[in-house]
Backbone bond lengths (Angstrom), bond angles and torsions (degrees), N, CA, C in turn:
res aa  C-N    CA-C-N  psi(-1)  N-CA   C-N-CA  omega(-1)  CA-C   N-CA-C  phi
1 M - - - 1.447 - - 1.527 111.17 -
2 K 1.358 116.11 -43.88 1.443 120.69 -179.98 1.524 111.23 -66.88
3 N 1.352 117.31 -35.60 1.450 120.71 178.02 1.519 112.27 -63.97
4 K 1.320 117.57 -40.63 1.446 121.56 179.25 1.520 110.18 -66.01
5 T 1.291 117.72 -41.03 1.453 121.36 178.40 1.539 110.20 -64.43
6 I 1.284 117.31 -44.53 1.447 120.64 178.10 1.521 112.11 -60.78
7 W 1.333 115.18 -42.95 1.494 120.64 178.54 1.538 110.56 -64.18
8 R 1.323 115.95 -41.09 1.473 119.80 179.64 1.538 110.85 -63.24
9 I 1.294 115.55 -46.20 1.493 121.33 178.20 1.495 110.59 -60.01
10 L 1.343 116.99 -44.86 1.447 123.05 178.88 1.523 110.43 -61.91
11 C 1.312 118.28 -44.70 1.479 122.08 177.26 1.517 112.41 -61.19
12 I 1.328 116.96 -42.10 1.451 122.02 179.41 1.533 109.87 -64.01
13 I 1.296 117.60 -42.63 1.489 122.38 -179.94 1.525 108.70 -64.21
14 I 1.315 118.39 -44.48 1.454 122.19 179.75 1.529 109.72 -62.77
15 C 1.381 116.19 -43.17 1.490 119.35 179.00 1.498 110.81 -61.93
16 I 1.311 118.39 -44.66 1.473 122.74 178.96 1.529 109.95 -61.17
17 F 1.322 116.85 -41.92 1.470 119.91 177.97 1.529 111.52 -60.13
18 F 1.359 117.31 -48.02 1.453 120.16 -179.71 1.511 112.12 -66.01
19 I 1.281 119.20 -37.44 1.465 121.65 177.72 1.505 110.12 -65.20
20 Y 1.342 117.28 -43.79 1.470 122.46 178.25 1.534 110.35 -60.78
21 K 1.339 116.76 -43.38 1.473 119.67 -177.53 1.550 110.47 -72.18
22 H 1.330 118.36 -31.67 1.448 121.53 -176.50 1.544 111.30 -77.67
23 F 1.292 117.79 -40.69 1.431 122.71 -178.21 1.516 109.66 -102.79
24 D 1.285 117.82 153.69 1.443 122.54 -176.75 1.545 109.97 -97.32
25 F 1.338 115.05 106.90 1.478 118.79 -176.25 1.549 111.42 -109.64
26 D 1.305 117.12 24.34 1.456 120.09 -179.62 1.521 109.71 -72.48
27 L 1.347 116.82 105.07 1.442 120.23 -176.58 1.509 112.61 -83.07
28 N 1.330 117.37 -9.82 1.492 120.51 -178.46 1.534 111.88 -90.97
29 K 1.306 118.48 10.26 1.449 119.56 -178.71 1.528 111.31 -71.37
30 A 1.305 114.14 140.67 1.449 119.04 177.75 1.520 109.45 -76.07
31 K 1.342 117.03 135.08 1.434 121.56 176.30 1.514 108.09 -146.01
32 G 1.308 116.38 129.25 1.421 120.39 179.46 1.513 113.35 153.95
33 C 1.288 117.42 -155.99 1.446 124.94 -176.39 1.540 108.94 -76.93
34 F 1.328 117.27 139.54 1.454 123.90 177.95 1.520 111.56 -50.51
35 S 1.342 115.75 -45.21 1.467 118.29 -176.74 1.494 111.24 -64.88
36 D 1.310 119.32 -34.81 1.482 121.22 -179.39 1.518 112.01 -74.39
37 I 1.315 117.30 -39.11 1.445 122.51 -175.76 1.526 112.62 -79.38
38 V 1.312 114.38 -46.49 1.499 120.42 -171.99 1.511 113.23 -94.60
39 L 1.332 117.92 -48.61 1.458 121.11 -170.20 1.534 114.43 -81.27
40 D 1.319 117.82 -9.57 1.456 120.50 179.80 1.521 111.97 -63.72
41 K 1.318 118.35 -22.06 1.466 120.96 -178.53 1.530 112.50 -77.06
42 Y 1.297 117.12 -13.68 1.460 120.26 -177.52 1.514 110.26 -101.98
43 K 1.319 116.42 122.31 1.462 120.91 178.04 1.525 110.95 -64.94
44 E 1.305 114.06 -40.47 1.471 120.76 174.32 1.510 106.83 -109.45
45 A 1.288 118.39 120.16 1.467 122.07 179.04 1.518 111.69 -90.14
46 T 1.342 116.66 16.62 1.459 120.98 -179.49 1.520 107.55 -100.20
47 F 1.286 114.15 117.44 1.461 121.77 178.31 1.524 107.20 -105.04
48 D 1.327 116.39 133.08 1.463 119.42 -175.95 1.511 113.29 -105.57
49 E 1.311 118.40 2.55 1.434 120.81 179.93 1.522 108.83 -140.40
50 L 1.331 115.18 137.42 1.461 122.04 -178.76 1.521 108.39 -131.66
51 I 1.320 114.24 126.25 1.477 120.64 174.44 1.507 108.40 -126.62
52 I 1.327 115.82 128.52 1.477 119.04 176.01 1.528 108.53 -122.48
53 C 1.298 113.92 129.33 1.444 121.15 176.84 1.533 108.24 -111.60
54 K 1.293 116.43 119.91 1.460 120.81 178.92 1.500 108.27 -100.06
55 D 1.344 115.40 125.98 1.457 120.34 178.79 1.529 108.97 -80.46
56 L 1.343 114.29 127.73 1.443 121.30 178.59 1.541 109.23 -107.16
57 E 1.273 118.89 -171.30 1.446 122.58 -179.79 1.537 110.22 -74.83
58 N 1.342 116.08 156.41 1.445 123.95 174.43 1.522 113.92 54.51
59 Y 1.343 115.89 44.03 1.473 122.58 176.74 1.537 113.90 58.95
60 R 1.313 115.95 31.32 1.475 119.77 174.56 1.507 107.73 -101.89
61 Y 1.359 115.54 155.25 1.456 121.21 -176.94 1.497 109.65 -134.68
62 D 1.316 116.04 152.59 1.439 123.49 170.61 1.543 105.35 -120.25
63 I 1.303 116.39 118.19 1.483 119.92 -176.89 1.520 108.40 -113.83
64 R 1.325 112.73 132.32 1.474 121.09 178.19 1.525 109.23 -133.51
65 D 1.322 115.71 149.87 1.455 118.62 -179.15 1.517 112.59 -143.77
66 N 1.319 114.88 167.94 1.425 121.63 177.43 1.536 107.84 -146.42
67 R 1.298 115.58 117.18 1.451 121.00 -178.86 1.508 112.13 -115.60
68 N 1.302 117.22 -6.49 1.472 120.38 -173.57 1.520 111.77 -104.20
69 N 1.292 117.57 -34.64 1.465 120.59 -170.78 1.525 108.91 -113.31
70 I 1.366 117.55 97.42 1.470 119.04 -175.49 1.521 112.37 -75.34
71 S 1.331 116.85 -15.15 1.458 117.97 177.97 1.514 114.04 -60.94
72 I 1.322 116.55 -33.82 1.482 120.77 178.28 1.528 109.62 -64.64
73 A 1.315 116.63 -46.10 1.458 120.91 177.68 1.528 111.71 -60.54
74 N 1.350 115.97 -43.74 1.457 121.93 -179.22 1.518 111.99 -65.74
75 K 1.334 117.81 -38.10 1.464 121.76 179.37 1.536 108.45 -65.87
76 L 1.296 118.43 -43.46 1.450 121.80 -178.80 1.552 108.69 -68.01
77 L 1.296 116.98 -41.35 1.478 119.79 176.49 1.518 112.08 -62.83
78 D 1.352 116.30 -39.22 1.477 120.30 174.86 1.528 111.75 -59.17
79 Y 1.289 115.95 -37.32 1.481 120.22 179.07 1.539 109.05 -61.35
80 F 1.306 116.27 -44.90 1.478 121.46 -177.95 1.536 110.93 -70.58
81 K 1.335 117.94 -33.74 1.465 123.70 -176.71 1.527 113.57 -51.84
82 N 1.310 117.47 -36.28 1.445 121.53 -173.78 1.531 114.86 -87.60
83 L 1.338 117.03 -1.92 1.433 120.29 -179.31 1.545 110.77 -72.79
84 E 1.293 117.58 136.32 1.455 122.28 171.20 1.541 105.82 -92.14
85 I 1.320 115.61 126.37 1.470 120.54 -175.66 1.539 110.60 -130.28
86 V 1.306 115.05 157.68 1.464 121.02 174.28 1.547 106.40 -134.58
87 E 1.309 113.37 137.95 1.456 117.94 179.56 1.516 110.20 -73.71
88 I 1.325 117.23 138.61 1.474 121.02 -177.79 1.548 108.50 -129.39
89 Q 1.296 113.65 170.78 1.455 120.69 177.67 1.539 109.24 -85.30
90 H 1.312 115.69 161.70 1.491 122.89 176.89 1.519 109.30 -56.45
91 S 1.296 119.68 -40.08 1.465 123.55 -176.64 1.514 112.78 -70.97
92 D 1.322 119.47 -16.48 1.472 122.10 179.50 1.501 114.00 -79.24
93 I 1.327 117.22 -13.62 1.476 119.89 -178.95 1.530 109.03 -84.34
94 P 1.341 117.75 136.31 1.462 119.50 -178.04 1.530 111.84 -58.14
95 K 1.285 114.80 144.45 1.482 120.51 179.88 1.516 110.40 -60.95
96 G 1.323 115.91 143.60 1.449 121.26 179.35 1.515 113.64 88.47
97 S 1.338 119.04 -12.75 1.452 120.03 -177.90 1.490 113.72 -69.35
98 F 1.359 115.98 -30.28 1.449 119.30 179.58 1.545 111.29 -69.26
99 I 1.303 115.08 -38.43 1.452 120.47 -178.57 1.551 110.59 -74.70
100 N 1.318 115.04 -38.69 1.472 121.76 -174.36 1.525 112.37 -102.69
101 K 1.315 118.53 34.34 1.473 117.86 179.35 1.519 109.41 -60.45
102 L 1.299 116.47 152.63 1.450 119.98 -173.22 1.516 111.87 -91.88
103 Y 1.365 117.55 -48.01 1.444 121.41 -176.57 1.514 110.46 -139.33
104 T 1.302 117.16 148.63 1.449 123.49 166.70 1.507 105.33 -118.33
105 I 1.333 117.15 115.19 1.433 124.15 -175.19 1.520 109.13 -109.92
106 S 1.323 117.31 117.54 1.447 122.32 -178.06 1.520 110.56 -112.20
107 F 1.350 114.82 121.78 1.444 120.72 173.38 1.533 105.98 -104.59
108 K 1.327 117.11 135.25 1.442 120.56 -177.93 1.532 111.78 -131.53
109 Q 1.317 114.01 147.32 1.478 120.03 173.57 1.537 106.64 -112.02
110 S 1.293 116.35 110.21 1.460 119.51 -173.23 1.544 112.80 -68.63
111 K 1.319 117.88 -30.82 1.458 119.31 -178.40 1.531 112.73 -77.15
112 T 1.320 116.80 -34.48 1.465 120.67 -176.48 1.536 112.17 -104.69
113 Y 1.312 117.48 -9.03 1.492 123.75 -178.95 1.532 110.82 62.90
114 N 1.313 119.13 23.84 1.456 121.79 175.06 1.536 109.38 -83.33
115 D 1.348 113.84 145.66 1.435 120.75 179.70 1.515 111.64 -128.19
116 L 1.306 115.95 147.48 1.445 123.45 169.42 1.526 106.90 -133.00
117 V 1.344 116.91 119.05 1.430 120.92 -177.22 1.540 107.12 -116.67
118 I 1.312 115.95 126.67 1.470 121.60 177.57 1.505 108.37 -114.69
119 Y 1.297 115.71 120.66 1.470 121.36 175.50 1.537 107.80 -98.12
120 V 1.297 115.39 114.00 1.484 121.42 179.91 1.520 106.51 -88.74
121 L 1.360 116.90 108.13 1.423 120.67 -178.13 1.537 111.79 -86.40
122 N 1.288 117.28 -37.10 1.460 124.09 174.16 1.551 106.97 -168.60
123 E 1.319 117.63 -163.62 1.473 120.23 -177.15 1.487 113.83 -67.60
124 E 1.333 118.49 -19.23 1.477 121.70 -174.71 1.517 114.95 -110.64
125 Y 1.317 117.57 -24.68 1.452 119.85 -168.84 1.527 112.98 -119.90
126 L 1.347 114.17 139.09 1.465 122.30 179.62 1.520 107.72 -131.18
127 M 1.325 115.33 151.84 1.458 121.02 165.77 1.515 104.31 -122.86
128 I 1.365 115.49 142.78 1.442 119.83 -174.90 1.504 108.89 -132.15
129 S 1.343 114.74 131.44 1.448 122.04 175.18 1.521 107.48 -121.21
130 Q 1.359 115.44 132.65 1.452 120.54 -177.82 1.529 109.58 -125.02
131 S 1.283 115.53 140.27 1.428 121.59 176.15 1.501 109.12 -132.50
132 V 1.310 118.97 114.04 1.436 125.20 -177.20 1.522 109.48 -122.07
133 L 1.337 116.58 125.52 1.472 120.66 177.75 1.537 108.24 -87.23
134 V 1.297 116.35 131.55 1.452 122.15 177.39 1.514 107.98 -111.48
135 K 1.318 116.27 125.85 1.460 120.86 -179.16 1.526 110.11 -87.11
136 K 1.321 117.21 128.49 1.454 123.03 177.56 1.505 109.79 -120.93
137 I 1.328 115.26 131.45 1.462 121.31 -177.36 1.504 109.56 -115.60
138 D 1.332 116.87 124.01 1.447 121.74 174.96 1.526 107.33 -101.79
139 E 1.339 116.22 102.53 1.461 121.58 -174.55 1.545 112.54 -64.05
140 K 1.333 116.33 -36.57 1.466 120.42 -178.07 1.530 111.48 -64.81
141 K 1.350 114.61 -50.36 1.449 119.47 -178.11 1.517 114.03 -87.71
142 K 1.327 115.02 -5.89 1.450 122.54 -178.49 1.552 111.75 54.25
143 I 1.359 113.19 51.14 1.415 121.16 -178.79 1.515 109.76 -122.83
144 I 1.296 117.49 134.40 1.467 123.95 173.58 1.526 108.42 -108.63
145 T 1.320 115.76 126.12 1.458 119.91 176.51 1.509 109.55 -125.84
146 Y 1.285 116.36 157.89 1.442 123.60 178.05 1.539 108.17 -122.14
147 E 1.327 114.07 132.23 1.453 119.83 -179.76 1.539 106.60 -116.68
148 D 1.351 115.17 129.80 1.456 120.14 177.20 1.536 108.02 -84.29
149 V 1.325 115.00 116.98 1.441 120.64 179.94 1.532 106.55 -102.51
150 C 1.310 115.43 103.13 1.460 121.70 -177.05 1.536 108.32 -120.38
151 D 1.307 114.92 126.80 1.481 119.22 -178.89 1.521 113.80 -89.65
152 G 1.293 117.12 10.80 1.465 118.60 -175.68 1.521 109.40 80.75
153 I 1.313 115.00 -154.40 1.463 119.40 -178.89 1.534 107.90 -111.79
154 Q 1.327 115.51 124.93 1.463 120.70 174.10 1.490 108.24 -101.13
155 R 1.341 114.86 149.69 1.446 122.11 179.45 1.524 109.27 -112.87
156 Y 1.352 114.94 137.41 1.464 119.23 -177.53 1.510 111.76 -136.69
157 R 1.325 114.46 149.66 1.454 122.47 171.96 1.520 107.53 -111.65
158 I 1.303 118.23 133.57 1.464 123.76 177.31 1.501 107.33 -77.79
159 I 1.339 118.46 128.53 1.448 120.50 -174.07 1.510 115.35 -111.53
160 N 1.356 118.68 -16.43 1.463 119.70 -177.72 1.515 114.47 -98.96
161 S 1.328 116.90 -14.68 1.500 120.16 -178.23 1.523 107.14 -167.28
162 K 1.297 115.14 -169.17 1.444 121.55 173.49 1.548 107.87 -117.21
163 L 1.323 115.19 153.69 1.492 117.60 177.31 1.484 109.73 -67.41
164 D 1.310 114.72 142.20 1.455 120.51 173.95 1.535 108.19 -88.98
165 L 1.302 115.12 93.23 1.456 121.60 -175.93 1.528 112.07 -66.64
166 D 1.320 116.48 -27.90 1.483 121.03 176.16 1.528 109.13 -65.88
167 Y 1.294 118.94 -38.67 1.446 122.88 177.97 1.540 110.92 -64.73
168 I 1.306 114.72 -44.51 1.462 119.93 -179.85 1.541 109.90 -64.57
169 E 1.315 115.66 -39.51 1.488 120.37 177.10 1.542 109.46 -64.65
170 K 1.288 118.87 -40.37 1.485 122.94 178.15 1.501 110.03 -61.78
171 V 1.318 118.72 -44.51 1.451 122.03 176.20 1.526 110.46 -61.95
172 F 1.319 114.98 -45.71 1.478 120.53 179.98 1.497 111.54 -56.40
173 L 1.322 116.99 -45.71 1.500 120.95 -178.68 1.481 112.37 -68.78
174 S 1.321 118.49 -22.56 1.445 122.42 -178.83 1.566 112.19 -77.94
175 L 1.331 116.14 -14.41 1.456 120.75 -176.76 1.528 111.79 -85.24
176 N 1.288 116.95 165.58 1.486 123.58 -179.38 1.508 109.91 -79.42
177 K 1.320 115.91 136.20 1.490 120.34 175.09 1.509 108.57 -72.56
178 R 1.315 115.59 143.57 1.425 121.69 178.69 1.524 109.94 -87.95
């Protein structure tokens, strides 16, 4: 009788383990509007520098930037602000997307040295890297230090639409070649 009970409990534990591994039960995943999830970390959401790197064939790149006209960076950022996204696991992104990413879009704040990098993998998937400098003041020692708060790279799937890659290409072509 005890052996049957032990085997039943063991089978139930194994079943729960496989169900947990097969389905995604991560309740801490971020889901919502791009501006709420990503841009909340920036005190100033104004970026004054935009760099876009387009991945070409055979590990070649075309890099373009804009440091003079912040309206282009703001228009592109406004486009991303309205996207509804959900955080996903590395394994949820289609194979080959990391190697064949389309664009790397870098928004920079020259005064605060904060960065926001968006990797456009395809019409549905993004990876985002954020770097925010936090100023710390030690009144006793009269020292100011800056700490780079970087969350690593988060992966997202766009859930309310698909990216307009033609629009991103149009913005890319409007920038200055490096």
